[in-house]
Structures are given as structure tokens and as C-alpha cells.
N, C-alpha and C positions, 0 to 999 in steps of 0.2 A: 336167375334173378337174385339169389342169395349171394352168389359169387361176385355179381356186379355190385351189389350194395356194399359188400366187404371191400371190393376194390375201390369204390368211390369214398368209402370212410378212410381207407388207408391214404388216399391221395389227399383228403382234407387234413388229416393228422399230420402230413408232412409239409403242407402248405400254410394252413391256419396258425397264426401266432396268438397266444393267449397271454394276457398281462394281469398281474394282481398287484394292486397298491396297498400295501398293509399286510405285514406278515405276522399278525398275531395268531392265536390259536385257530381261528376259523380260516384266516388267509393260508396258513400252513396246510390245513386239511384240504382245502380246494387245490392248492398248488400240487400237492403229493397225489391227490386222486387223478388230476389231469395227467400228470407224468406217468403214473402207474398204468393208465389206460391206453398210452401210446401216443399222446399228443406231444409231438417232438419239439415244439417251441413254446416253453412256458417261461415267460419273463416276470421276474418279481423284484420288489423293492420295499424298503421300509424307510423310516426317518433316515436322513442322510448320515447322521452320526453313527447310525447302526450298520453302515455299508460294509466296513471291513470285517465286522464280526460275522455278518450274515454271509459274506462272500467266503470266509473261511469254513463257515459250517457247511455250506452247500457245494463246496469246490468239486466233490466227487459225485454229485448227483446230476440228474438230467436238467435241472432248474438253471436258468441263467439270471444271475443276480445282477441288477444295475443299480447306479448310484442314487438315482432318485425317479420320481414318476415322470419326468419329461421323456427320458429314454424309454420307459415302458409304454407311455401313450403314443409317441410318434411312430411306433413300429408295430403295435399289437392291433389285431383285428377284433378281439373282444377284450375290454378293459374292465376288470371288477374292482371297485373301491371297497376294500374290506378294512374300514376304519371306523372309529366310534361315532355315533350319531352326532355328538357334541361338536365334532371337528370336521364334519363332512363339508360344510360350506368352505372352510378355509383350505382344505386339501384339494377339493375340486376347483376352487378359484385359483389355486396355484398351478395345478396340472392340466385341468380341462382344456384350456386354449391350445395345448400341444397335441391334442387327440388327433390320430390319423383320419384323414378324410374318408367317409364311408364306413368307419369302425362302429361297432356295437359298444355302448357304455352300460354298465350295470352297477348296482350298489348292493351291499350285503347287510345293510343296517336293519335293525329290528324295528325301528320306527321310520315311516317313509315320508312324512310331511317335510322334514328338513331336507332329505335327499332329493326329492323332487324339486324343491325351491332351489337347491344348489344346481342341480342340472339345468334347470330352466334359465338360471342366471349366468352360468359360466360356460356351458358347452356351446361349440359352434353349431350353426344350423344344419351343417352338412354331415353330422353324425346321428346315429340311431340310439335310442334309449330302451333297453329291456332290463328291468331290474329283477332281483331275485332275493330270496331269504330262505335258508335252510331252517326249519322250525325245530331245531335241536341244538345241543351243545357240541363242542369239538370231540368229546369223549363218548358220544353216542354213535352206534352204527347208523349210517344214513339210510340203509336198506329199508324200503317201505315207509320211511318218514315223509311227511309232507315237505315239498320244496315249492314255495311260491314263485311263480313267474308273472312279471307285470309288463305286458306289452304296451308301452306308453307312446313311444314315437318311432315306429319301425314297421316295415311291411312284413307279410306272413314269412316270406322266405328267410328273413333274418331270425324270426322267431323259430323256424325250424332248424336252423343252424345252431341256435343256443340250446334247443332240446337235444340235438345230437352231442353237443359238447357235454351237457349236463347228464347225460345218460349214464355216464360212468359212476354216478352215485347210487344208482339203482333206487331212487327215491320216487315217490309219487307226486307227479306235477299237479299243482293247484294254481288255476288261473284267476287272478284278481286285479282289481284296480288299486291305485295307490290308497284311495280313501277306505275301500273294503278291507285292504290289508290291515290299516291301523285299527279299524273297528274289531276285526277278528283277533288280532294280537292283544288288544286291550281286554276283550271278553275272555280270552283264554289264559292270559298271564298276569294281568295286573293284580287282581285279588289273590291269585295264587302266590305270587311273589311277596306281596304284603304279608300274607299269612306266615309264610316260612321265615321271612326277614325278622318279623315281630317275635316268632317263637325263639329264634336264636339269640336275639337281643335279650329277651327275658331270661333265658337260661344263663346267658353270660352275666347278667346283672345279678343273678342269684349265685353266681360262681359255683355252678355245679353242673356236671355232666349228666344229663337227664337220664341216661341209661345205667348210672351208678347209684342213683338215689333209691331205687326200689319202687318208684312211683310209676315208671313207664317200662314195664317188663316186656311187652310184645303186643301182637295184634295191630290194632290201628296206629299204636305208638310207634311200631316199626317204620311205617311210612313216613310218619312226622319226622322222625329223628334222621333217618337216612336221606331223605330229600332235603331237609334243612342243611345237613352237612354238605351234599352236593352243590347246593347254591353258594353256600359260603366258600367252598373250595375253588370257586370260579373267580373271574375278575369282576370288580365292582361295576365297571362301566358297562357290562353286559346287560345289567338290569337297570342301570340309572337312566340311560337313554329312553328306554321304553317308558319308564315312569314319569320322567321330568319333561319330555318333549311331545307326549302324546296326551292331548287334552282329555280324551275319553278315559285314559288310564289315571289321570289325576283325579277325576271324578269318582272312579271306582275305589281308589285307595283311600279317599277321604271317607267315602261311605262305609268301607270296611271298618275303619276306626271308629266311626260313629255307632255301627252295629254292635261291635265289641264292647263299647262303652255303655250303650243303653242296656245290653243284656247283663252286663256286670253289675250295673246299678240295681236291676231287678234281683240279682243273686244276693247282693249285700243286704238289700231290704227284705230279703226272704220272702218275696212275693212270687210264691210258687206257681199259683194259678195264672197270674199274668204272664210268667215266662213260659209256661206250658202253651198258653194261647198263642203267644208270638211265634214260639218254635213250630207249632203244628200250622199256623198259617203259612209260614215259610215253606213247610213241607208240602202243603197242598199246592202252593203257588209254583214251586220249582219242579216237583216230581209228579204231581197230579194224583197222589194217593189221599184217600179219605183217612180220618183220624184213626180209625179203628182197622184200617186195611194193611195187611202184611204185603209189601211189594215184592213178593217172591220172584217175579219174572223181571225185575229191573225196573226202570222208570218209564212212565208213560210219557211219550212225546207226541206232539201233534203232527198228523200226517195230512197229506193233501187229499186223501180219499175221504168219501162220505161215511165211511164206517166209524169214524171218530179216532180217538188216540190209539197209538200202537205201543206195544210193550217192547223195551229194549232189553237185550241180554245184559245181566249185571257185569260190571267191569272186574270187580274183585269177588272171589267166591267165598273165602273163609278165613278165620284168624289162623288156621292151620298152615295155609300157604304162607302167611306174612311171618308166622313164628319161625319159618326156616331161615329167615334173614335177620334175626335178632342180633343187634351189634355185639352184645356181651358175649356172644358165643365165638366171636373172633373170626368166624367164617360162616359161609352159607353151609347149613347142615342138612343132612338128608331127611327124607320123609319119615324114616323109622327112628330118628333121634327123639329124645326126651323133649317134650314141648315145653316152652317158656312158661313161667308162672302165670296164672290167671290175672289179667290186669285188674287193679283195684278200681272202684267206681270213680269215674272221671267226668268232670263237666263238659269236656270237649268243647271249651268256649271258641277255640279257633275254628272248628267245623260249624258250630252253631252260628257264628258271626258270618261265615262266608256264605251260607245258604240264606241267611237273613238279608245279607247284601244283595245276592242275586235276585232275591224276591222283590225287595224295594225298588231295584234299578230295572226290573222287569227284563233281566237277562235270562235266556234260556241257554244253560251250559252245554246242552246237547246240540244246539243249532250248529256249532262249528267244531263239534268233536270229530266227525268223520271228515270234515273239510281240512282243518289245519291245526289240530290240537297237537301241543307238545307232549313228550312222554311224561313230563312232571305233572301237566294238567290232567292227563289221562289217569294217572294215579290219584291225583287229589280228588277229582270228581268220583273216582271209585270208592275212596274211603268216606267221602260225604254220603254217597249212595248207600253204602253198607250201613252206615250208622242210622241214617233216616229211613231205610227200608223197613226196619222193625219198629212199630210203635213201642214195644217194650224197652228196646234199647234207648229210644228217644226220652221215654219217661224216666229211665234209670239215670240218664245223663243229667236231666233237669233235677231229680231228686239229689243226686251228688252235688250239683251246683248250689243248692239251697242249703243242705243239711251236712254235707262232708266237707270240712274245712281242711283237709290234707293238701288240696291244690289251691287254696285261697291265695298263698303267697305267690304261686307262680301265675295265677290268673291275674293278680294285681300288677305284676311286672309286665305281663303280656299286653294289658291295656295301656299301660304308660308307653311301652315300646311301639304299640300300633299308632298312638297318637303321635309319638315322636316321628316315626316314619311318614305319617301323612303331613306333618308340618314340613318336613324336609322336601317332600315332593310339592307341596302347595307353593312354596317360596322358589321352587325350581333351583335350589342351592346344590350344586354339584359337589362343592367341597364338603358341605355337612353330610351329604349322602355318602360320599367316600369315607369320611371319618367314621360314621356310624357303622358302615359294613366292614372296614378293615379292623376296627377295634374288636368287633365280634369274631371276624374271621381269625385273628390271631389267637383268640381264646381256644378255638376248636381246632387250630392247625395240626396239632400232635395226632389227631385221629383221622385226618383226611385220607390218608392212603388206605387204611383199613375200610373206611366208609365207602371209598370209591369202588372197591372190589365188591363188596356186599351189595351196594346200590346198584351196580350194573347188572349183577345176577338177579336182583329183584325185578328190574325193568324187563329183562329178558323173560323171567317166568310168567309175569303177567302178561306180557305181549303174546306168549305161546298160548296162554289160556284164551285169549281173545280170538285167536285164529282157529281155535277147535270147532 
């Protein structure tokens, strides 16, 4: 039986043609993975003005470069549009009518509402639609990461073919509808991205690398800094489409800015009891812990059983783990290395605001954690969980917010940045979003290569802990 299956797969790999329209970072990842797995006909294209350069780059590879999407669409049995969500309608409108009869069409956009509308509008009735979305960036190993598949207009036999083709990623298939996909991605990415974008903008406006000021020496700050750098090292459109084209994401980004603003006003007014009350209400609402309860076993999440809530294993274990990846060390250091200096008291406004946002929007961050969480979201909920698990840490954070003004300048810039990002998202302004992103990205660019290595090691270390 195994030999027969292997023989059948080899026959498919020799016969089936795969097409990719759009050779950005994710398009390249997909194309290379398919070719490496033995699929013999991988057709790719990018914008027509890039044809000569792309053809030269891949002249000695198994990929076949075509001048435009018409050539790819008319011959391929599976066509994947790997283009920005803002342009999906225009690109599908251009090449969709050339789709081979009976082919499967897929899209790799991070927000699916515009993608579905484009497919419904421009694709012939005699083609099938099965969309996908790898819930990670191009520099993350796709092994065991969630890969969303959306069987929108296709029989089961076509779905099985897509699964066989996508098996080379070694990812975990997650089956959703278009609507559920956009809800899940909003709940796992919108506030996360808003937080890190705001951090980076705040530090850029302060004209200081946070790891060099002495205020952010390690622990939770390690996650903040490394993931902020990973986001700004990517392309702006990766995050713009999700934020500007997904209505649920727009709501969350605005609430995140409102939560940061409201908590900052309490900090400035030195209303410690009011801030404590708000923070502990959010702690109870999101994690289920009583005000005096140490959440040693992780967060309580609602189960379907009659026994009530169940405990989740904590995502991050200790500052000791995180200190191994402190950026100032220039490289990931070993367990026996000297630990980073103890972090000074910090308001952790970014973390307080995100839990407050989840609470007010009644979002359970754990609901989609096992389903389709990105590596960044998994880390972010981990540091939120770590801070909020200990009532003592929460109270120390609030005391620092009220009485310690060392972070007040950064917190001011952070609130201004969060409101600025919310405005760009609310007005759906791609040009403003791009300008805000790239101006901050340019400031941190000299440290991207270093951060990429350390950040990747940090993701691997935390993933390994979760599998224990």
C-alpha cells in the first residue's frame, strides 16, 4: 500500500502543474518548497516589468518563470495568488479569466473578505476555489505551524489534492470558512501588531534604541524588543492589509488605542486605586484568576465539560529563559552565562492595554491559540500571561506606572503612537500606514540582521518548551 501511494504521488508530481502569481517573500517560499518536494512543474510570475530579472535569477532552478499571470493561469492545475490584499481585486481581474478549465484557484492573503469578493467577481464558473493562508512569516520554519485551508467552491477530491500538494510544508492544516478566518486573524493579530507597531514608533520618536538606554535590560523586555524588530524588518503591506481591510481588526486597533489612552490618563492623574481596579478586572475577565490568586498553572480557560474551567500550561516559564536572548549580548547566550541585569520597575503599559482591550471586547485570546495562532501571538500572550499570572507583578507594574517616572516619556510617546496607528487604520489610508511603518523601519534597520538571528532562536526555544 505504501509503495502504491508513493507511486501515485510520483505520478501526480510529474503531471500536476502548480502556478504562483506574485513572487514576494511568501510566493518564493511556496515555490521553493513545492520544487524541493518534487513537484516537477512549478510556474511562477511577478509583475511583467520584473520578468527579465526573475528569469535570470531562477534560470538554473526547477522553477519556470513566465512573463505574466496569463501564461501561469492557462496551464496550471493549481494557481495561488500570492499578492497584497489591497491589489487582489485588480490582479485577479486581470488574470482570472485566463484560468484553466477545472483548475483550483487559491489565495494567500492575510485578510480574506477582499479575496473572496475578487474570486466571486472575476473567476469563471468552471474553476474551483480553495484558499489558503500560512499563519507565519517567510523566515519562520513552517513545520507544525497552522496552515489555513478554505474549501469554498470545490469537491472533496480537489481538497485532497491541495492537501497532498501542501503536505511538503509539514504544517498543521486548519479548516475554516472565509468569515471565520478573518475573525481568527483579527483576534490573534490585530492588537498584537498594533502593540508592537506602537512600541517601535514610540522608541523611534524618542530617538533611542531601547536596549541601549538601560531601561529595558531583559526579561519581558526581551520579547518586546525582538518581536518589534522582527515586525519592522518585514514589508509594510504584510500588516497593512490585515489592519485596513478587516473590519474586526479596525475595531480592535481602535480599542487598543483607547485602552492605552484611558490607562495613561489614570497614570498621569496618579489614580492608583482606579488603575488597580481596572487592571484586576481585566485580569479576572481574560485569565479567570481571582485578585489574590497566583496563576501558577497558567490561565483558566472555559471547557465544555461540567467540571468548570481548566488550567492551561503557561506559555513562557521564566525571565531566565528570556534573558538568554537579550539583544545587547549580540548573540543568544547559554544557560550558564551571566544573567542580564534585573529590569527596573516598569508600567508595562503595552501589556496592560492589550489585556484591557481583550477584556472590553470580550475576546478570549486562548480560543484561537491552538487553532491558528501565529508565533508572534503565542509569544505575546505568553508575556501577558507571565505578567498577569502574579498579583505581585501586577501591583508592582501599577505602582511603577503611578510613582516611577523613568518610563513616563516613553509611555507618552507610546500613547501618541497608538492613537496615530489607530487613525491610519480607521481612515483606511495605505499611504499613511506605509509612511509610518517605513519611517520607523529605517530607524531600526541597522540592527535587523542581529535581531533576526536572536529572535528566531527565541521562537525555537519557546516552541520547544511548549512541546515538553
